[in-house]
C-alpha positions as CSV (number, residue, x, y, z in Angstrom):
1,M,26.7,9.3,38.0
2,N,23.4,7.6,38.2
3,R,20.1,9.5,38.7
4,T,18.5,9.5,42.1
5,G,15.0,8.2,42.6
6,P,13.1,5.5,40.7
7,V,14.5,4.3,37.4
8,T,12.6,5.5,34.4
9,R,11.9,3.0,31.6
10,I,12.7,4.3,28.1
11,Y,11.6,2.4,25.0
12,F,13.5,2.6,21.8
13,N,12.3,1.9,18.2
14,E,15.0,1.0,15.7
15,V,14.5,2.7,12.3
16,A,17.8,1.9,10.5
17,T,16.4,-0.8,8.3
18,R,13.8,1.5,6.9
19,D,14.7,5.2,7.5
20,G,18.4,4.4,7.3
21,L,18.6,2.1,4.3
22,Q,16.0,3.9,2.1
23,I,18.5,6.5,0.9
24,E,21.6,4.3,0.7
25,P,23.2,4.7,-2.8
26,N,23.6,0.9,-3.2
27,F,21.0,-1.7,-2.8
28,I,21.5,-3.7,0.4
29,A,21.0,-7.5,-0.2
30,T,17.8,-8.9,1.2
31,S,19.7,-11.5,3.1
32,D,21.7,-8.7,4.8
33,K,18.5,-6.8,5.8
34,V,17.0,-9.9,7.2
35,A,20.1,-10.8,9.2
36,L,20.3,-7.2,10.6
37,V,16.6,-7.2,11.7
38,D,17.1,-10.7,13.3
39,A,20.2,-9.5,15.2
40,L,18.4,-6.2,16.3
41,S,15.5,-8.4,17.5
42,D,17.8,-9.8,20.2
43,C,18.9,-6.4,21.5
44,G,15.8,-5.5,23.5
45,Y,14.0,-3.0,21.2
46,A,10.3,-2.2,21.7
47,K,9.9,-1.9,17.9
48,I,11.8,-2.3,14.8
49,E,10.7,-0.4,11.7
50,V,11.6,-3.1,9.2
51,T,10.8,-1.6,5.8
52,S,8.4,0.5,3.7
53,F,5.6,-0.6,1.5
54,T,6.1,2.2,-0.9
55,S,6.3,2.0,-4.7
56,P,9.5,0.3,-5.7
57,K,9.9,3.2,-8.2
58,A,9.8,5.7,-5.4
59,I,12.2,3.9,-3.1
60,P,14.0,1.2,-5.0
61,M,16.2,0.3,-2.0
62,L,13.2,-1.2,-0.2
63,R,11.7,-3.0,-3.2
64,D,12.1,-6.3,-1.3
65,A,9.6,-5.3,1.5
66,E,7.4,-8.5,1.2
67,E,10.4,-10.8,1.1
68,V,12.1,-9.2,4.1
69,M,8.9,-9.3,6.2
70,G,8.3,-12.9,5.2
71,R,11.8,-14.0,6.2
72,I,12.5,-12.2,9.5
73,R,12.5,-14.1,12.7
74,R,9.8,-12.6,15.0
75,V,10.8,-12.3,18.6
76,P,8.0,-12.1,21.2
77,G,7.8,-8.7,22.8
78,V,9.2,-6.9,19.7
79,E,6.7,-5.1,17.4
80,Y,7.6,-5.2,13.7
81,T,6.3,-2.0,12.2
82,V,6.4,-0.7,8.6
83,L,5.9,2.6,6.9
84,V,2.8,2.8,4.7
85,P,2.2,5.8,2.3
86,N,-1.3,4.9,1.0
87,L,-4.1,2.3,0.9
88,R,-2.3,0.0,-1.5
89,G,0.7,0.0,0.8
90,A,-1.5,-0.8,3.8
91,E,-3.0,-3.8,2.0
92,R,0.5,-5.1,1.2
93,A,1.6,-4.5,4.8
94,L,-1.4,-6.3,6.3
95,E,-0.8,-9.3,4.0
96,S,2.8,-9.4,5.4
97,R,1.6,-9.6,9.0
98,T,2.9,-6.3,10.2
99,D,2.4,-5.5,13.9
100,E,1.9,-1.7,13.3
101,L,1.3,0.6,10.4
102,N,3.3,3.9,10.4
103,L,1.6,6.5,8.3
104,V,3.5,9.7,7.4
105,M,2.7,13.2,6.4
106,S,4.5,16.6,7.0
107,V,3.3,19.5,9.1
108,S,5.0,21.7,6.5
109,E,3.0,22.3,3.4
110,T,6.1,22.9,1.2
111,H,7.8,19.7,2.5
112,N,4.7,17.7,2.0
113,L,4.4,18.8,-1.6
114,A,8.1,18.1,-2.1
115,N,8.1,14.7,-0.4
116,L,4.6,13.3,-1.1
117,R,3.6,15.4,-4.2
118,M,0.3,16.5,-2.6
119,S,-1.1,19.1,-0.1
120,R,-1.4,18.3,3.6
121,E,-5.1,18.2,3.2
122,K,-4.9,15.6,0.5
123,S,-2.5,13.6,2.6
124,F,-4.8,13.6,5.5
125,V,-7.7,12.4,3.4
126,A,-5.6,9.6,2.0
127,L,-4.4,8.5,5.4
128,Q,-7.9,8.8,6.8
129,A,-8.9,6.2,4.1
130,V,-6.2,3.9,5.3
131,I,-7.3,4.2,9.0
132,R,-10.9,3.4,8.0
133,H,-9.8,0.5,5.9
134,V,-7.7,-1.0,8.7
135,D,-10.6,-0.5,11.1
136,G,-8.8,-1.4,14.2
137,Q,-7.3,-4.7,12.8
138,T,-3.7,-3.4,13.4
139,P,-2.4,-0.5,15.5
140,I,-1.7,2.7,13.6
141,N,1.0,5.3,14.4
142,I,1.1,8.7,12.7
143,S,4.5,10.3,12.1
144,L,4.3,14.0,11.6
145,S,7.4,15.2,9.7
146,C,9.1,18.6,10.1
147,S,7.3,19.2,13.4
148,F,10.1,21.5,14.6
149,G,11.2,23.2,11.4
150,C,11.2,23.1,7.6
151,P,14.3,23.9,5.6
152,M,12.1,25.7,3.0
153,E,9.6,27.4,5.3
154,G,11.6,27.9,8.5
155,E,10.3,27.3,12.0
156,V,7.0,25.3,12.2
157,Q,4.5,26.7,14.7
158,Q,3.7,24.5,17.6
159,E,0.0,25.1,17.1
160,E,0.2,23.5,13.6
161,V,1.7,20.4,15.1
162,L,-1.0,20.2,17.7
163,R,-3.7,20.9,15.1
164,W,-2.7,18.0,12.9
165,S,-2.2,15.8,16.0
166,E,-5.7,16.5,17.2
167,R,-7.1,15.5,13.8
168,F,-5.4,12.2,13.8
169,A,-6.1,11.5,17.5
170,G,-9.8,12.0,16.6
171,L,-9.5,9.1,14.2
172,G,-8.5,6.7,17.0
173,V,-4.8,6.1,16.1
174,R,-2.7,4.5,18.8
175,G,0.3,6.7,18.6
176,L,2.0,9.9,17.4
177,S,5.6,10.3,16.4
178,I,6.7,14.0,16.4
179,C,9.6,14.1,14.0
180,D,12.5,16.6,13.7
181,T,13.0,15.5,10.1
182,T,15.7,18.1,9.3
183,G,17.5,18.4,12.6
184,M,16.2,22.0,13.2
185,A,15.0,21.5,16.8
186,H,16.7,22.8,19.8
187,P,16.3,21.6,23.5
188,A,14.2,24.6,24.7
189,Q,11.8,24.1,21.7
190,V,11.6,20.4,22.5
191,S,10.9,21.0,26.2
192,R,8.0,23.3,25.3
193,M,6.6,20.8,22.7
194,V,6.6,17.8,24.9
195,E,5.0,19.6,27.8
196,V,2.0,20.5,25.7
197,L,1.9,17.1,23.9
198,Q,1.6,15.2,27.2
199,K,-1.2,17.4,28.5
200,R,-3.3,17.0,25.3
201,F,-2.5,13.5,24.3
202,A,-1.8,11.6,27.5
203,D,-3.8,8.6,26.2
204,L,-1.6,8.2,23.1
205,Q,1.7,6.5,22.6
206,L,4.0,9.5,22.1
207,T,7.3,9.0,20.3
208,L,10.0,11.6,19.5
209,H,12.2,11.2,16.4
210,F,15.3,13.4,16.1
211,H,18.0,13.9,13.5
212,N,21.5,15.1,14.3
213,T,21.9,17.4,11.4
214,R,23.2,20.3,13.5
215,G,24.7,18.3,16.3
216,M,21.8,18.7,18.8
217,G,20.3,15.2,18.5
218,L,21.4,13.9,21.9
219,A,20.6,17.2,23.6
220,N,17.1,17.0,22.2
221,V,16.7,13.4,23.4
222,L,17.7,14.4,26.8
223,A,15.3,17.4,26.9
224,A,12.5,15.1,25.9
225,V,13.4,12.5,28.5
226,Q,13.6,15.1,31.2
227,G,10.2,16.4,30.0
228,G,8.6,12.9,30.5
229,I,8.8,11.3,27.1
230,E,9.5,7.6,27.2
231,R,9.6,6.5,23.6
232,F,12.2,7.4,20.9
233,D,13.2,6.4,17.4
234,G,16.9,5.9,16.8
235,S,18.9,4.6,13.8
236,L,21.9,2.3,14.2
237,G,25.1,4.1,13.3
238,G,23.1,7.3,12.7
239,L,22.0,6.2,9.2
240,G,19.3,8.1,7.4
241,G,18.2,11.4,6.3
242,C,15.4,12.9,4.1
243,P,16.0,13.0,0.3
244,Y,13.4,15.9,0.1
245,A,15.0,18.0,2.9
246,P,18.1,20.0,1.7
247,G,21.0,19.5,4.1
248,A,19.3,16.8,6.3
249,S,21.7,14.2,7.5
250,G,21.2,11.1,9.6
251,N,19.1,10.2,12.5
252,V,20.3,10.2,16.1
253,A,22.5,7.1,16.4
254,S,20.6,4.6,18.6
255,E,23.7,3.3,20.3
256,D,24.9,6.8,21.2
257,A,21.5,7.8,22.7
258,I,21.1,4.5,24.5
259,H,24.7,4.7,25.9
260,M,24.0,8.3,27.2
261,L,20.8,7.3,28.9
262,D,22.3,4.1,30.4
263,A,25.2,6.1,31.8
264,M,22.7,8.4,33.4
265,G,20.8,5.6,35.1
266,Y,17.8,5.2,32.8
267,D,16.6,1.7,31.9
268,T,16.5,1.4,28.2
269,G,16.0,-2.4,28.1
270,I,18.7,-2.6,25.5
271,D,21.7,-4.9,25.6
272,L,24.2,-2.3,24.6
273,S,27.1,-4.8,24.2
274,K,25.1,-6.6,21.5
275,L,24.1,-3.4,19.9
276,L,27.6,-2.1,19.7
277,V,28.7,-5.3,17.9
278,L,26.1,-4.6,15.2
279,A,27.1,-0.9,15.0
280,R,30.7,-1.9,14.3
281,Q,29.6,-4.3,11.6
282,L,27.3,-1.7,9.9
283,P,30.0,0.0,7.8
284,E,30.8,-3.3,6.1
285,I,27.1,-3.8,5.4
286,V,26.5,-0.4,3.8
287,G,30.0,0.0,2.4
288,H,30.9,3.3,4.1
289,D,31.7,4.9,7.4
290,V,28.7,5.9,9.6
291,P,28.3,8.8,12.0
292,G,27.8,6.9,15.3
293,Q,30.4,7.7,17.9
294,V,30.3,5.2,20.7
295,A,31.0,2.3,18.5
296,K,34.3,4.0,17.5
297,A,35.3,5.4,20.9
298,G,33.9,2.7,23.1
299,R,31.7,3.0,26.2
300,I,32.6,5.5,29.0
301,M,33.9,2.6,31.1
302,S,35.8,0.9,28.3
303,L,39.2,1.7,29.7
304,H,42.6,1.3,28.0
305,P,45.9,0.2,29.5
306,A,48.3,3.0,30.4
307,P,51.5,3.2,28.4
308,A,54.4,1.1,29.8
309,Y,56.4,4.2,30.7
310,V,53.7,5.3,33.1
311,A,54.6,2.4,35.5
312,Q,58.2,3.5,35.2
313,L,57.3,7.1,36.0
314,R,55.4,5.9,39.1
315,E,58.3,3.9,40.3
316,A,60.7,6.8,39.8
317,Q,58.4,9.2,41.6
318,A,57.6,6.8,44.5
């Protein structure tokens, strides 16, 4: 049943080609990455996070970042964003004509040490240097990992998320992504978080990034939407996870979240038919099954013919 009242526009960012592919056990061919980005570009996304300008030693699966960025077909209206860990990565990204730099640190001290090998304060100083170097040439988004919980520390306090958000907002960034890196968030927690975020950072582009580690990904998306959030990350097929977060499985599947919101009457701007074609091709690209459900089951209104004996039963009972 559709919602009543005006249709709300929801914007989706696709992260499979970065967040999803970075932990795949086998290297995905550059030509396959380029073809996937090009196909996603025709689906109606607001942004596509194409790759990461990280050291090839740290993330060998994305060692072809420059080549991928140089070969993709850029569609007007789609922003092609990349993850950048430091100043050298930012320089490489700017040379590759990225539309947005996504800088990442964790709200959890333990996770930041495990993931980035430095304290949160050192991460902030390093990212501050990137922001100053870019000096407004390219929009910057800050992704705050483990904003809802850390598998090594437990629940992360909302005030910590707000404290780090305030510090980055003061540097003039365009957006903040609040990330449930380990799938520890629940809908009530999400509702509380988004209410405060929108009051304090109404002038920033706010994005929510959920994982489905404990099966609450779609519920958390819905809680955020109902709380007024209009931007979300999703990963085709539910690919992804964090190598430095024990037990963390994939992101919310883009096609599942978009299908849910479309069914409820929200405008996602996504051509779901095209997206499902790609979702069904994804297992062949990565060489294994993926968690996404709608690509397997079909859309709600994708009906099936009744067995032949049903018509016979109807005739017999007429």
